[in-house]
Residue frames relative to the residue before (quaternion, step in Angstrom):
aa qw qx qy qz dx dy dz
M 1.0000 0.0000 0.0000 0.0000 0.00 0.00 0.00
K 0.0412 -0.7834 0.6201 0.0061 3.53 -1.16 0.79
R 0.8162 0.0483 -0.0906 0.5686 3.49 -0.95 1.02
G 0.7054 -0.4684 0.3115 0.4313 3.73 0.72 0.69
R 0.5436 0.6121 -0.4602 0.3435 3.64 1.11 -0.02
R 0.5803 -0.5645 0.4758 0.3438 3.44 -1.43 0.31
P 0.6555 -0.5294 0.3559 0.4041 3.57 -1.08 0.72
A 0.4886 -0.6686 0.4703 0.3050 3.53 -0.93 0.83
S 0.5420 0.6328 -0.4053 0.3763 3.60 1.12 -0.54
Q 0.5796 0.5855 -0.3928 0.4086 3.60 1.01 -0.56
L 0.6543 0.5093 -0.2945 0.4751 3.60 1.13 -0.86
L 0.7501 0.4746 -0.2231 0.4029 3.45 1.01 -0.88
T 0.7945 0.3149 -0.1201 0.5051 3.54 1.12 -0.67
N 0.6136 0.5690 -0.3711 0.4024 3.67 1.05 -0.49
S 0.4509 -0.6973 0.4793 0.2842 3.62 -0.79 0.90
D 0.7065 0.4331 -0.2680 0.4914 3.61 1.16 -0.45
A 0.2697 0.7971 -0.5007 0.2031 3.58 1.29 0.26
P 0.5558 -0.5982 0.4162 0.4000 3.70 -1.01 0.38
S 0.5695 -0.6032 0.4326 0.3530 3.64 -1.11 0.56
L 0.6611 -0.4519 0.4010 0.4450 3.55 -1.22 0.21
D 0.6576 0.5177 -0.3187 0.4449 3.61 0.74 -1.02
E 0.6783 0.4864 -0.3205 0.4479 3.63 0.82 -0.88
L 0.6316 0.5330 -0.3194 0.4636 3.62 1.00 -0.86
V 0.6631 0.5180 -0.3110 0.4418 3.61 0.90 -0.89
E 0.7325 0.4957 -0.2032 0.4200 3.41 1.00 -1.03
N 0.8209 0.2122 -0.0652 0.5261 3.43 1.02 -1.06
R 0.8155 0.2311 -0.0722 0.5257 3.54 1.07 -0.69
P 0.0606 0.8532 -0.5180 0.0049 3.71 0.75 0.82
A 0.6002 0.5461 -0.3710 0.4515 3.60 1.03 -0.51
D 0.6703 0.4918 -0.3179 0.4558 3.53 0.83 -0.88
L 0.6076 0.5672 -0.3353 0.4435 3.62 1.16 -0.64
D 0.6400 0.5289 -0.3059 0.4659 3.49 1.00 -0.91
V 0.6443 0.5154 -0.3032 0.4768 3.62 0.96 -1.02
A 0.6701 0.5186 -0.2920 0.4436 3.59 0.88 -0.88
L 0.6362 0.4998 -0.3066 0.5014 3.54 0.96 -0.94
F 0.6855 0.4778 -0.3206 0.4461 3.61 0.75 -0.84
A 0.6826 0.4736 -0.3105 0.4619 3.57 0.81 -1.00
G 0.6396 0.5350 -0.3440 0.4316 3.68 0.95 -0.67
S 0.6514 0.5196 -0.2926 0.4691 3.46 1.01 -0.85
V 0.6900 0.4338 -0.2994 0.4960 3.73 0.88 -0.85
A 0.6155 0.5197 -0.3889 0.4471 3.61 0.96 -0.62
G 0.6750 0.4725 -0.3242 0.4648 3.58 0.91 -0.89
F 0.6014 0.5414 -0.3717 0.4551 3.64 0.90 -0.48
D 0.6653 0.5009 -0.3038 0.4628 3.55 0.84 -1.03
I 0.6116 0.5250 -0.3424 0.4827 3.71 1.00 -0.85
L 0.6805 0.4777 -0.2985 0.4686 3.62 0.71 -1.00
S 0.6440 0.5095 -0.3247 0.4693 3.67 0.86 -0.74
A 0.6924 0.4875 -0.3134 0.4299 3.58 0.86 -0.90
I 0.7219 0.4139 -0.2773 0.4802 3.58 1.07 -0.44
G 0.6996 -0.5446 0.2322 0.4001 3.51 1.30 0.42
L 0.4780 0.6438 -0.4423 0.4017 3.63 1.19 0.37
C 0.0052 -0.8038 0.5928 -0.0494 3.57 -0.59 1.26
P 0.3135 -0.7951 0.4907 0.1693 3.49 -0.39 1.26
D 0.3844 -0.6843 0.5582 0.2692 3.66 -1.18 0.51
V 0.7765 -0.0483 0.0498 0.6262 3.54 1.13 -0.61
M 0.2677 -0.7746 0.5650 0.0952 3.58 -1.24 0.68
V 0.0337 -0.7821 0.6219 0.0212 3.63 -0.91 0.74
G 0.1404 -0.7794 0.6040 0.0901 3.56 -0.99 0.94
H 0.3252 -0.6939 0.6141 0.1885 3.53 -1.29 0.32
S 0.8449 -0.1490 0.0229 0.5132 3.53 -0.57 1.32
V 0.8356 -0.0448 0.0138 0.5474 3.64 -0.58 -0.89
G 0.4999 0.6459 -0.3995 0.4163 3.57 1.38 -0.27
E 0.5790 0.5904 -0.3866 0.4084 3.59 1.16 -0.50
M 0.5771 0.5741 -0.3751 0.4435 3.60 1.22 -0.45
A 0.6397 0.5095 -0.3281 0.4727 3.54 1.08 -0.74
A 0.6368 0.5656 -0.3041 0.4268 3.47 0.98 -0.88
L 0.6454 0.5151 -0.2629 0.4990 3.47 1.05 -1.03
A 0.7031 0.4431 -0.3111 0.4609 3.60 0.84 -0.82
A 0.6294 0.5501 -0.3270 0.4407 3.55 1.15 -0.63
A 0.6743 0.4489 -0.2521 0.5294 3.50 1.41 -0.67
R 0.4522 -0.7265 0.4007 0.3272 3.57 1.31 0.16
A 0.2589 0.7473 -0.5530 0.2622 3.51 1.01 0.85
F 0.7303 -0.1004 -0.0413 0.6744 3.56 1.44 -0.25
T 0.6334 -0.5353 0.3913 0.3989 3.49 -1.28 0.35
V 0.6654 -0.4747 0.4133 0.4014 3.52 -1.29 0.35
S 0.6506 0.5361 -0.3146 0.4362 3.57 1.00 -0.99
D 0.6684 0.4836 -0.2750 0.4937 3.53 1.02 -1.04
A 0.6387 0.5121 -0.3588 0.4485 3.60 0.84 -0.76
T 0.6298 0.5232 -0.3321 0.4683 3.57 0.99 -0.81
E 0.6054 0.5590 -0.3263 0.4632 3.56 1.09 -0.80
L 0.6585 0.4971 -0.2923 0.4836 3.56 1.06 -0.81
V 0.6224 0.5480 -0.3254 0.4544 3.53 0.98 -0.70
C 0.6978 0.4711 -0.2573 0.4742 3.54 0.87 -1.09
T 0.6387 0.5141 -0.3196 0.4750 3.64 1.01 -0.83
R 0.5991 0.5836 -0.3300 0.4378 3.50 1.04 -0.69
A 0.6742 0.4798 -0.2629 0.4960 3.46 0.95 -1.03
E 0.6670 0.5068 -0.3219 0.4413 3.65 0.85 -0.88
V 0.7226 0.4230 -0.3084 0.4515 3.59 0.68 -0.90
L 0.6032 0.5348 -0.3766 0.4564 3.67 1.05 -0.38
R 0.6393 0.5165 -0.3183 0.4725 3.52 1.19 -0.73
H 0.7893 0.4017 -0.1781 0.4289 3.62 0.85 -0.98
C 0.6681 0.4994 -0.3299 0.4420 3.48 1.12 -0.58
S 0.6119 -0.5499 0.4356 0.3653 3.56 -1.35 0.25
V 0.1275 0.7959 -0.5779 0.1277 3.49 -0.09 1.34
P 0.4638 -0.6901 0.4711 0.2944 3.69 -0.71 0.93
A 0.5263 -0.5978 0.4967 0.3448 3.54 -1.15 0.51
G 0.2607 0.7754 -0.5253 0.2341 3.47 -0.55 1.19
G 0.0802 -0.7944 0.5930 0.1037 3.52 -1.26 -0.35
M 0.5307 -0.6224 0.4852 0.3091 3.59 -1.18 -0.60
V 0.1143 -0.7734 0.6219 0.0446 3.58 -1.21 0.60
A 0.3167 -0.7440 0.5762 0.1188 3.55 -0.80 1.16
V 0.0635 -0.7974 0.5998 0.0191 3.50 -0.73 1.01
A 0.4337 -0.7018 0.4965 0.2698 3.62 -1.07 0.72
M 0.5714 0.5724 -0.3983 0.4327 3.56 0.55 1.06
G 0.5786 -0.6071 0.4128 0.3553 3.58 -1.12 0.48
R 0.7412 -0.4495 0.2738 0.4167 3.50 -1.31 0.33
R 0.6704 0.5246 -0.3211 0.4150 3.59 0.83 -0.92
R 0.6588 0.4904 -0.2886 0.4921 3.58 0.98 -0.83
A 0.6210 0.5294 -0.3294 0.4750 3.58 1.10 -0.72
E 0.6051 0.5350 -0.3341 0.4859 3.63 1.09 -0.80
S 0.6471 0.5019 -0.3624 0.4449 3.66 0.90 -0.82
V 0.6575 0.5045 -0.3597 0.4288 3.58 0.85 -0.79
V 0.6171 0.5237 -0.3330 0.4838 3.62 1.08 -0.74
N 0.6767 0.5015 -0.3029 0.4459 3.65 0.95 -0.76
V 0.6099 0.5538 -0.3331 0.4587 3.53 1.16 -0.70
I 0.6453 0.5116 -0.2944 0.4849 3.56 0.95 -1.00
D 0.0162 0.8774 -0.4778 -0.0403 3.50 1.07 -1.09
E 0.4190 0.6767 -0.4735 0.3772 3.48 0.81 1.25
P 0.5229 -0.6151 0.4480 0.3841 3.65 -0.83 0.68
G 0.7678 0.3964 -0.2910 0.4107 3.59 -1.19 0.62
L 0.6357 0.4925 -0.3287 0.4952 3.71 1.20 -0.33
A 0.0731 0.7941 -0.5901 0.1259 3.50 -0.85 1.06
V 0.4430 -0.6104 0.5741 0.3187 3.47 -1.31 0.34
A 0.2406 -0.8402 0.4804 0.0734 3.54 -0.38 1.34
V 0.8007 0.0768 0.0252 0.5936 3.59 1.12 -0.93
D 0.1530 -0.7191 0.6725 0.0851 3.41 -1.21 0.82
N 0.0748 -0.8314 0.5506 -0.0035 3.67 -0.29 1.26
G 0.7719 -0.2416 0.1929 0.5556 3.61 1.18 -0.27
P 0.7343 -0.4440 0.2822 0.4290 3.52 -1.33 0.02
E 0.7967 0.2915 -0.1667 0.5025 3.53 1.13 -0.24
Q 0.7688 0.1901 -0.2361 0.5631 3.56 1.13 0.61
S 0.0236 -0.7396 0.6682 -0.0765 3.33 -1.09 1.26
V 0.2179 -0.7544 0.5956 0.1693 3.59 -1.24 0.26
I 0.2014 -0.7475 0.6281 0.0791 3.56 -0.94 1.06
S 0.0422 -0.7823 0.6194 0.0512 3.54 -1.07 0.77
G 0.2281 0.7683 -0.5643 0.1981 3.54 -1.21 0.66
P 0.7413 -0.3749 0.3059 0.4651 3.58 -1.25 -0.13
T 0.6409 -0.5866 0.3327 0.3666 3.57 -0.98 0.82
P 0.6600 0.5171 -0.3451 0.4219 3.67 0.73 -0.77
L 0.6733 0.5131 -0.2777 0.4542 3.56 1.08 -0.88
L 0.5823 0.5868 -0.3722 0.4219 3.54 1.22 -0.50
S 0.6015 0.5848 -0.2991 0.4548 3.45 1.18 -0.76
D 0.6353 0.4961 -0.3132 0.5022 3.50 1.11 -0.83
V 0.5908 0.5374 -0.3706 0.4742 3.69 0.99 -0.71
E 0.6855 0.4919 -0.3091 0.4389 3.55 0.68 -0.99
R 0.6091 0.5660 -0.3282 0.4483 3.59 1.00 -0.87
I 0.7604 0.4114 -0.2364 0.4436 3.47 0.66 -1.13
A 0.6051 0.5317 -0.3660 0.4661 3.55 1.11 -0.54
N 0.6816 0.4823 -0.3186 0.4486 3.61 0.87 -0.89
A 0.5885 0.5697 -0.3552 0.4504 3.58 1.14 -0.69
A 0.7029 0.4553 -0.2426 0.4897 3.63 1.16 -0.82
G 0.4940 -0.6470 0.4388 0.3806 3.55 1.27 -0.11
V 0.5196 0.6261 -0.4231 0.3986 3.59 1.13 0.43
R 0.4360 -0.6734 0.5198 0.2936 3.68 -0.90 0.82
A 0.0733 -0.7519 0.6550 -0.0172 3.44 -1.08 0.98
T 0.0401 -0.8045 0.5910 -0.0446 3.66 -0.67 1.11
R 0.3859 -0.7064 0.5629 0.1879 3.52 -0.80 1.20
L 0.2812 -0.7758 0.5408 0.1635 3.59 -0.67 0.96
R 0.4695 -0.6333 0.5149 0.3368 3.55 -1.35 0.48
A 0.2661 0.7586 -0.5389 0.2516 3.61 0.28 1.27
A 0.3880 -0.7649 0.4635 0.2225 3.52 -0.83 0.93
F 0.7762 0.1727 -0.0937 0.5991 3.54 1.29 -0.41
P 0.5301 -0.5900 0.4917 0.3595 3.53 -1.38 0.16
F 0.1509 -0.8498 0.5042 0.0284 3.40 0.32 1.35
H 0.8274 0.1658 -0.1565 0.5133 3.65 -1.37 0.47
N 0.5544 0.5426 -0.4217 0.4694 3.41 0.73 1.25
P 0.5836 -0.6119 0.4125 0.3388 3.62 -0.92 0.69
L 0.4959 0.6434 -0.4351 0.3884 3.59 1.23 -0.22
L 0.6981 0.4501 -0.3021 0.4678 3.58 1.01 -0.50
R 0.2043 0.8343 -0.4918 0.1426 3.68 1.08 0.43
E 0.6409 0.5494 -0.2780 0.4585 3.58 1.08 -0.95
A 0.6544 0.5089 -0.2676 0.4910 3.47 0.98 -1.14
A 0.6641 0.5630 -0.2919 0.3960 3.57 0.91 -0.95
D 0.6879 0.4768 -0.2546 0.4844 3.38 1.06 -1.18
A 0.6408 0.5112 -0.3462 0.4564 3.68 1.03 -0.68
M 0.6258 0.5094 -0.3714 0.4593 3.55 1.03 -0.64
V 0.6494 0.5216 -0.3590 0.4211 3.62 0.76 -0.83
A 0.6301 0.5326 -0.3054 0.4754 3.54 0.98 -0.92
R 0.7501 0.4298 -0.2458 0.4384 3.65 0.69 -0.98
T 0.7421 0.3919 -0.2204 0.4971 3.55 1.17 -0.29
A 0.3173 0.7852 -0.4715 0.2460 3.59 1.31 0.22
S 0.7270 0.4619 -0.2875 0.4188 3.58 0.87 -0.72
L 0.4950 0.6508 -0.4435 0.3669 3.68 1.27 -0.21
T 0.4205 -0.6881 0.5435 0.2331 3.49 -1.17 0.75
M 0.0156 -0.7794 0.6258 -0.0266 3.61 -0.81 1.10
R 0.1822 -0.7928 0.5816 0.0037 3.52 -1.08 0.97
E 0.6102 -0.4720 0.4761 0.4222 3.55 -1.40 0.21
P 0.4945 -0.6581 0.4813 0.3011 3.69 -0.94 0.80
V 0.3268 -0.7424 0.5269 0.2537 3.65 -0.84 0.70
V 0.6862 0.2942 -0.2581 0.6132 3.63 1.39 0.14
P 0.5527 -0.6534 0.4028 0.3246 3.49 -0.82 0.84
V 0.0229 -0.8125 0.5825 0.0086 3.66 -0.69 0.91
F 0.2532 -0.7576 0.5929 0.1021 3.49 -0.82 1.10
S 0.1620 -0.8105 0.5604 0.0528 3.62 -0.59 1.10
P 0.3560 -0.7357 0.5530 0.1618 3.54 -0.77 1.24
I 0.5973 0.5184 -0.3741 0.4843 3.55 1.28 -0.43
L 0.7514 0.3782 -0.2551 0.4767 3.65 0.68 -0.80
G 0.3957 -0.7273 0.4697 0.3062 3.66 1.25 -0.53
R 0.7663 0.2394 -0.1550 0.5757 3.60 1.14 0.32
Y 0.6948 -0.4693 0.3308 0.4330 3.54 -1.37 -0.01
V 0.3459 -0.6860 0.5658 0.2995 3.66 -0.99 0.39
R 0.0597 -0.8533 0.5173 -0.0261 3.54 -0.41 1.35
S 0.8160 0.1427 -0.0968 0.5517 3.67 1.00 0.02
A 0.6852 -0.4605 0.3559 0.4379 3.52 -1.41 0.29
D 0.6066 0.5527 -0.3570 0.4463 3.65 1.00 -0.73
D 0.6214 0.5566 -0.3369 0.4364 3.55 1.02 -0.67
V 0.6356 0.5402 -0.2854 0.4719 3.43 1.08 -1.01
R 0.6828 0.4588 -0.2888 0.4898 3.58 0.92 -0.80
L 0.5965 0.5265 -0.3619 0.4859 3.61 1.06 -0.55
W 0.6221 0.5161 -0.3523 0.4718 3.63 0.98 -0.80
V 0.6401 0.5207 -0.3418 0.4498 3.68 0.83 -0.87
E 0.6597 0.5257 -0.2951 0.4487 3.60 1.02 -0.80
R 0.8033 0.3727 -0.1669 0.4336 3.46 0.92 -0.97
H 0.5676 0.6917 -0.3765 0.2399 3.55 1.11 -0.63
L 0.6133 0.5067 -0.3596 0.4877 3.64 1.15 -0.31
L 0.7569 0.4750 -0.1759 0.4130 3.56 1.08 -0.82
A 0.7781 0.4031 -0.1852 0.4448 3.43 0.91 -1.06
P 0.5491 -0.6201 0.4171 0.3741 3.63 -1.03 0.65
V 0.4873 -0.6017 0.5723 0.2701 3.52 -1.51 0.57
M 0.0431 -0.8153 0.5766 0.0297 3.61 -0.40 1.12
F 0.0018 -0.8753 0.4834 -0.0130 3.39 0.78 1.18
Y 0.5670 0.5744 -0.3845 0.4480 3.58 1.02 -0.64
G 0.6671 0.5120 -0.2884 0.4579 3.54 0.74 -1.05
G 0.6534 0.5205 -0.3086 0.4549 3.56 1.00 -0.84
L 0.6017 0.5621 -0.3116 0.4743 3.55 1.05 -0.76
L 0.6626 0.5196 -0.2605 0.4724 3.56 0.76 -1.18
Q 0.7052 0.4635 -0.3032 0.4426 3.59 0.92 -0.94
V 0.7020 0.4706 -0.3056 0.4386 3.52 0.76 -0.78
H 0.6209 0.5305 -0.3387 0.4672 3.48 1.26 -0.43
R 0.6166 0.5271 -0.3235 0.4872 3.47 1.21 -0.59
D 0.6672 0.5017 -0.2610 0.4848 3.54 1.27 -0.55
G 0.6896 -0.5584 0.2547 0.3843 3.40 1.38 0.19
V 0.4813 0.6521 -0.4354 0.3918 3.65 1.36 0.03
R 0.0117 0.8191 -0.5732 0.0200 3.35 -0.81 1.06
R 0.6817 0.3751 -0.2542 0.5744 3.73 1.31 -0.02
F 0.0939 -0.8010 0.5907 -0.0260 3.46 -0.84 1.05
V 0.0432 -0.7688 0.6378 0.0186 3.56 -0.91 0.94
E 0.2148 -0.7533 0.6117 0.1103 3.68 -0.93 0.98
V 0.2388 -0.7796 0.5647 0.1276 3.48 -0.68 1.21
G 0.6044 0.5357 -0.4126 0.4213 3.68 1.09 -0.15
A 0.6411 -0.5374 0.4303 0.3393 3.49 -1.48 0.00
R 0.7942 0.4308 -0.2265 0.3639 3.52 -1.26 0.21
G 0.2979 -0.8312 0.4250 0.1995 3.54 1.39 -0.45
A 0.3008 0.7605 -0.5367 0.2076 3.66 1.10 0.50
L 0.6576 0.5033 -0.3188 0.4610 3.67 0.88 -0.78
T 0.6181 0.5274 -0.3754 0.4459 3.57 0.99 -0.61
Q 0.6428 0.5261 -0.3232 0.4534 3.51 0.93 -0.79
L 0.6292 0.5336 -0.3241 0.4630 3.66 1.13 -0.67
V 0.6197 0.5410 -0.3154 0.4732 3.50 1.12 -0.84
E 0.6869 0.5039 -0.2670 0.4505 3.58 0.86 -0.93
S 0.7185 0.4296 -0.2530 0.4850 3.53 1.04 -0.77
C 0.7393 0.4284 -0.2512 0.4548 3.66 1.00 -0.65
L 0.7765 0.3679 -0.2186 0.4625 3.67 0.85 -0.60
P 0.6537 -0.5416 0.3457 0.3998 3.59 -1.20 0.34
R 0.6776 -0.5527 0.3341 0.3517 3.52 -1.20 0.47
D 0.5460 0.6296 -0.3862 0.3954 3.55 1.33 0.02
V 0.5765 0.5563 -0.3683 0.4717 3.63 1.30 0.07
T 0.1986 -0.7059 0.6641 0.1457 3.48 -1.45 0.48
A 0.0083 -0.8002 0.5987 -0.0347 3.63 -0.78 0.91
V 0.0219 -0.7903 0.6109 -0.0418 3.54 -0.83 1.04
A 0.1237 -0.7702 0.6174 0.1020 3.48 -1.30 0.66
P 0.2190 -0.8707 0.4312 0.0892 3.55 0.32 1.27
F 0.7364 0.3738 -0.2039 0.5257 3.54 1.31 -0.51
R 0.2510 0.7866 -0.5119 0.2369 3.49 1.27 0.62
R 0.7545 0.0314 -0.0157 0.6553 3.61 1.36 -0.64
P 0.6974 -0.4427 0.3107 0.4703 3.57 -1.18 0.27
C 0.0257 -0.8197 0.5699 -0.0515 3.63 -0.68 1.03
P 0.3330 -0.7414 0.5553 0.1762 3.53 -0.50 1.21
L 0.6800 -0.5400 0.3127 0.3851 3.62 -1.09 0.59
P 0.6503 0.5073 -0.3420 0.4503 3.57 0.83 -0.81
R 0.6606 0.5015 -0.2973 0.4730 3.62 0.92 -0.82
L 0.6244 0.5565 -0.3314 0.4366 3.54 1.05 -0.95
R 0.7016 0.4441 -0.2961 0.4720 3.56 0.92 -0.82
K 0.5956 0.5435 -0.3775 0.4554 3.59 1.07 -0.53
V 0.6906 0.5040 -0.2980 0.4245 3.49 0.86 -0.82
L 0.6860 0.4690 -0.2797 0.4808 3.46 1.16 -0.68
A 0.5822 0.5909 -0.3152 0.4610 3.50 1.27 -0.69
H 0.6297 0.5550 -0.3033 0.4510 3.56 1.07 -1.06
A 0.7426 0.3816 -0.2157 0.5063 3.52 1.10 -0.73
D 0.4687 -0.7267 0.3892 0.3174 3.49 1.36 0.54
L 0.3891 0.7159 -0.4844 0.3185 3.60 1.05 0.95
V 0.7840 0.0724 -0.0407 0.6151 3.60 1.06 -0.58
Q 0.6250 -0.5370 0.4151 0.3857 3.64 -1.25 0.31
A 0.5342 -0.6343 0.4437 0.3397 3.56 -1.04 0.80
D 0.6882 0.4698 -0.3247 0.4474 3.72 0.81 -0.71
P 0.5242 -0.6526 0.4482 0.3137 3.66 -0.90 0.98
A 0.2785 -0.7255 0.5931 0.2103 3.51 -1.05 0.56
P 0.7302 -0.4848 0.2908 0.3838 3.53 -1.28 0.69
V 0.6381 0.5701 -0.3071 0.4165 3.51 1.08 -0.98
D 0.5357 0.6581 -0.3998 0.3466 3.62 1.10 -0.60
R 0.6123 0.5464 -0.3488 0.4527 3.52 1.12 -0.63
A 0.6835 0.4666 -0.3109 0.4675 3.54 0.88 -0.82
V 0.6371 0.5122 -0.3496 0.4578 3.68 1.03 -0.55
A 0.6839 0.4571 -0.3150 0.4734 3.60 1.08 -0.56
S 0.6195 0.5525 -0.3849 0.4036 3.69 1.08 -0.40
């Protein structure tokens, strides 16, 4: 339990846990904690059965899990960051807003933002040649949807509680930096490419810079995928649920890559090992540690 919150495991394992819609609407802080906890737990399971990453890439708040897995900070301190993030967003002056995914690349999305030409609207995420996300105040998001629909482009309002990756969150970002100044941050022991920074995280100062920018700067995930591919990465494993990032990898990178999402659905340990072995990521024969993971 952290900051008086109920254990995240209840949200991850209980059959009667609240739905995603309910968490977004009424308990966004609990949703962030659950997403973080699920990613860290998934990484620990994969590590225990022998998967050793060459590089890690996170998406938005998922970068916090990647940095924790790379020991840039402890899981306890990372959880403190997640909880602090939720508190400052709740208590700071944040305009009512959200995010809209549009089926177009970043440059076309920037053109939509420029056409509307209103403060607070920004391209928040670059997911690839056919998907970007625009964030901003609620009334302006309706304008984005109207323009996209007129151009025959699909626009989908995301279940986001705030206009993330947008300078509108400056007050919350400053408050988070001030409240986490005492946390210890270190150079990652495994390379981490940050789509927020647009480069590899190489020092404790880079980690602090990420904390400062992650609410404000766009997520250049597509650029991150291209960079790690240029650096020789050909096999991708998604530790989060649902497999959304795996779909992006498959749609954005050449056919020489393999991408798997083993936690897309409940996966018993033998099947998990089989999935990873099929992708040539771990040995096919179970290791002794598997018994400990399963217990």
